[in-house]
N, C-alpha and C positions, 0 to 999 in steps of 0.2 A: 688250535687250543684244545686241551683235553677236557671233555665234559665230565663233571662230577655226578655220579648217579644219585638219585633221590633215595631216601631210606624210609620205608613205611608208606602204605598207600594213602594215608591221611595227608601226606606231603608230596604225593606223586603227581605226575602229569600224564593225562591220557589224551588221545586224539580220536574223536568220533566223526565219521563221515556218513552223512545221510544221503542215500541214493533213493529218490522219491518215487521211482516208477514201479508199478506192479502190473503183471499181465492180467490179473483179476483183483479187484478191490473187495476184500472180505467184508461181509455185512456187519461184523462186530468191531471193525478197526476204526479208530479215531485218530490215527497218525496222519501226518502230512504226506499224502500219497496221491498219485495221478496215473492215468494211463500213459504209456510211452508216447513221447512226442517227436521222436526222431532227431532230437538235439543232443544225443549222447556226447559227441565230440566237443560241442560248445560248452556243455555243462562240465565235462571233465576238465577242460582247459580253465574254466572259471574256478573250479574247486582248487586246482593246483595254484592258481594266482592267490586265492584266498588263504591257502596254507602259508604261502610266502609272507603275506601280510601278518598272519598270526605269529609267525616266527619273530617278527619285530616286537610284538606285544609281549610274548612270553620270555624273551631272552634266551640264554644258553642253558636249556634244560633238556635232559633226556626223556624219552617217552617210555613209560611203564606199560602202556597198552595202546594198541591201534585197533579200532573196531569199525567195521563197515556194516551199517544197519540200514533200516528203511521202513517202508518200501521193501524192495527186493534186490539187494546188491548182487545176488547170484545171477541177475540179468546182465551185469557188467561182463565184458569180455576179460579173459585172463590178462590180456595185454594192457587193458585199462587199469586193472587192479595192480599190476606190476608197476605201472607208472606212478600210482599213488604211493606204493611202498618205497620205491626208489626216492621219490621226492621227500617223503617223511624222514627217511634215514639221512638224507643229505642235509635237511634243514635242522633237525633236532638230534639225530643219532638215537640208537635203540639201546635201552638198558639190557644187560646181559640176559635177563630172564623175561624179556618183553613178551606179552601175549599179543598175537596178531590174529584177530578173529573176523569172521564174516557170517552173516545170517543168510540162510538159503532155503529155497523150497525144494521138495523132493523131485519135482519135474524138471529141475535144472541140473540133474546129476551128470549129464554129459559134460558139464564144465568142471566137475570136481577135480579131476586130475590136473587140468590146466591151472585152476585156482591154487592148488597145492604147489605146483611148480612155480607159480608167481610169488609164493611166499606166505600164503595163508597157513596157519598152524592149527587153528581151532575153528570148527564149523558148528554153528548153532542151527539145527535143522527143524523147520516148522512143520512137524508131523501132525500135531493136534489130536489125532485119533488114528487107530488102525481099522475102525469099523466104517465100511463104505456108506452106510445110512447116516452115521453121525457126520462124516465128512461132507456129505451133501447138505445136511442140516446147517452146518457151519459155513457153507458157501466155498469150500475148498475145491481146487481144481486138480487134485490127485486122488488116487484111491489107496486102499490098504496095501495091496501087493507092490505098488510103486513106492510107497513109504518104506516098506521093508527092504526093498532093493536099494533105495537111496541110502539107508543107514549102512548097509553092508558096503556100498561103494564108498561112503564117507569114511568108514573105519579103515578101509584099505588105503585111503589117500592122506588122511590127516592125523596129526599127533593126538589131538583131542577132539571128541565129538560130544555135543549136547543135543538132547532130544526135547523139544517143546511140546507140551500137552495141554489141552483145555478140558476142564470139567465143570460141573454144576450147571449144565444146560437143562432146560425144562424136560422132565420125564426121565432123567437119568436116575438110576438107583445104584446102591453100593456095589451090588454084584457086577453090574455091567462096567462100572468104573474100575473095579478091582481087576477085571480081565484086561482092560485097555492099559491101565497103568502097569500091570504085571508084565505085559509084553514089552513095554518101553524099558523097564528095569532089566529085562533079560537080554537085551540086544547086544550088550557088550560096550555100549556107550558109558562113559564115566560120569556123566552129568545129566540130570533130568530136571527140567523146569516145569512145574505143574501149576497152571494159572486158572483161577476161577473165572468163568465167563462173567463179564460185567457189561451192562447195557449202557452205552454212552450216548448222550444227546447228539443229534446230527448224523449218526450212523444209520445204515439201513435198518439194523435191529432196533435202534432208538426210535425211529419213525414207526416201525411196526408195534413197538411197545406202547407208544402214545395212542395208537388206535385200539389198544386193549388186549393185544396178544401177549401171552406169557411165554417168555423165551429163556428165562433163567429160573433156577430153583429158589425157594424161599430161604429166609435166613437160617432157620433151624436145620433144614436139609443141607445147606451149604456148610454149616458148622460140622455136621456129621461126616460129610464127604471130606472136609479138610482134616479132621482127626483121623479118619481112615487112611488118608494119603500119608500123613506123617508116620503112622504105625507101619504101613506096608513098605514105605521107603526105608525106614530104619531097619525093619526085619530083613530087607534085601541088601543091607550094608551101605545104604546111601544116607549119609548124615544130612540133616536139614541145617545148613549154615546160614540160611535166610528163610523168611517165611514161605516163599514159593520155590526155593532152589535147593537141590539135593545133589551132593557130590560123593562119589565113591572114596576119594582120597582128598586131602587138602590140595594137592596139585591139580585136581580137576575143577576146583572152584574158579569162578569167573573173575579174572582181574579187572576186566572192563567194568563190570557192575560194582565191584568192591571199591573202585576209585570213587564212584558216585556215593555209595553208602557210607564210606569212611571219611568223606569230606575232602577228597583230593581235588585238584584242578583238572579241568578237561576243556579241550578246544572243540567247538562244534562247527564243522564246515558242511556245506550242502544246504539246499533249500529247507528252511524251517528249523535247522539244527540249533540246539541250545548249548551253551557253554558256561563254565564258571572259571573265574580267574582271580587269584589273589588270596593268599593264605591267612594273613594276620589282620587283626583289627586295625593296627597302625596303618597298613597299606590299603585297607579296605578290600572288599570282595565284590566283584562285578558279575552280574548275570547278563549273558548275551543271547540274542536271538537273531538268526539270519533271516533274510527276506524269504517269505514262504513260497511264493510261486516261482518255479524255475526260471521263467522269462524275466521276472524282476530281479532274481538273484544274479543271473548272468549279466543283466544290464548294469546293476549296481557295481559289480566288480569291474566291468569294462570302463565305467565312468569314474569310480573312486578307488579301485584296487581292493575294496573290502566288501564282503557279503553281508555285513551286519546291517539289519534294518535301520531305518531312520530313527526309530524310537527303541532300538534293540540293544542299547547299552544302559544298564541300570546298576547304580551302586547300591548294594544291599545295606540296609541299616544293620548294626550289630544284632538287634532283636530279630530281624528277618533271617539273618544268617543262622542264628541260634535255632529258630523254629525249623528251618529246612534241615539243618544237621540232625536235630533231634528226631524228626519224622523218619529220615533215611537211616540214621545210625541205629535206631532201636529195632529195625527190621532184621539185623544180622544177629546171629547167635552169640557173637562176642559182645554185642551191645555197644553202649557209648562209653568212651573214655572221658570222664567228666573233667579231668585235668586238661586234656587236649582241647575239649570243647570250650572251657573257660579261657584258655590261652589264645584260642583262635578267634573268639568272638568278643571277649571282654564281658560276657554276660553269664549269668548262672540260671540253672533251672530252679523251680520252686521247691524248696526243701520240705515244706509242709506237704505239698502234693506228692512228693517222692515217698515220704514216710507213710502217707495214707495208702498209696498203691502197694508198698511193701507189706503193710499190715493186712491188706485184703488179698495178698498172694498174687497180685498181678505183676509185680516187679521183684527182682532180686538184685542185691548189691554185694560186690566183692571188691573191697578197697575202692579204687576210683572207677571201677567198671559197674555200669548200671545196665541190666538186661531184662527183657521180658521173660516171665515164666512161661511154661507150656500153656497155661490157661490165659495168660496175658496176650499171647500171640493171636488168639482168636479175636481180640478186641484192641489190636495194636494202635489204631488211630485214636480211639477213645482214650486209651491209657495215656498216650503221648500228650493229648490235650490237657489232661489233668495235672501234668507236671510242668507246663509252660508258665513262665512268669506272667 
């Protein structure tokens, strides 16, 4: 049977694979991550079985993106990655312009050539900083020279490369951040993700913060750093197509993330992975969560054929669907397509709230497109709450 490609990422299907293992767990990370447990083969077999179960749930749809995240999927062997890609192509088929991406640490660069040969096209590299003192502060296990070499190695191996950076840590000033960001922009990579450090409960940084230690800058300093980031990226030719993401060309934008932001469907496999399935209000939209612990995930698939947790399948109400789409969709520079939002959820945003936010200069509207203004992006979540019904 010939598969018909989906058109538009708001109607696309992505596959996200969560590889939960990290050689070192970063003190700011609140993702579902673990030290390696030596069960790589069993986990990979379980993931492949889970994918087959998901193929039954999704039906005959092509994949617009396939992304391996974590955790540290660059710890996977190229042979294991190749098995995932082969299974995904067999089960769903790839759209002609599919993005196949993987998140990597600089100290895994010896695997880059093999990962490219396995079929990875886009590498997202967790550099975070080129300053050795900052890297130690952030708990990273690479240094600046290793990060620079990893970027060069990645550029030689992959079609597209993204560099991830972290800023707004306590003590950082504009001059130091400008140097760090400037080096990332000058590497030759086509995409830079610049994320503000956030202190999450339950992380090592979160526990230190509870004891009174200041680890991130205050709100005013964070705003200054954010505005400086936008200006420097734009001056270097990197357009901000999302609040924290900057691309040299439209082709450098992340398809994987855009599926999320634009309200597409995605499959989540691997321990703790989240998914969304179901486009229209008539058919409903479901949020899924896989079993969090690798041992539980493997056991669930062996016993039931599915990695979804016992309470991990939730049918979203139209209102919940609207809220999620609004928070994600307003992050991107193109904003929300209000007509698509209404057709997908059967609900409307608050017209009075929209008018107020437009009057205050926080929002802009062009036909059915609603987007944050430059000043609105500084207060994205607050502005979004003002327009919810």
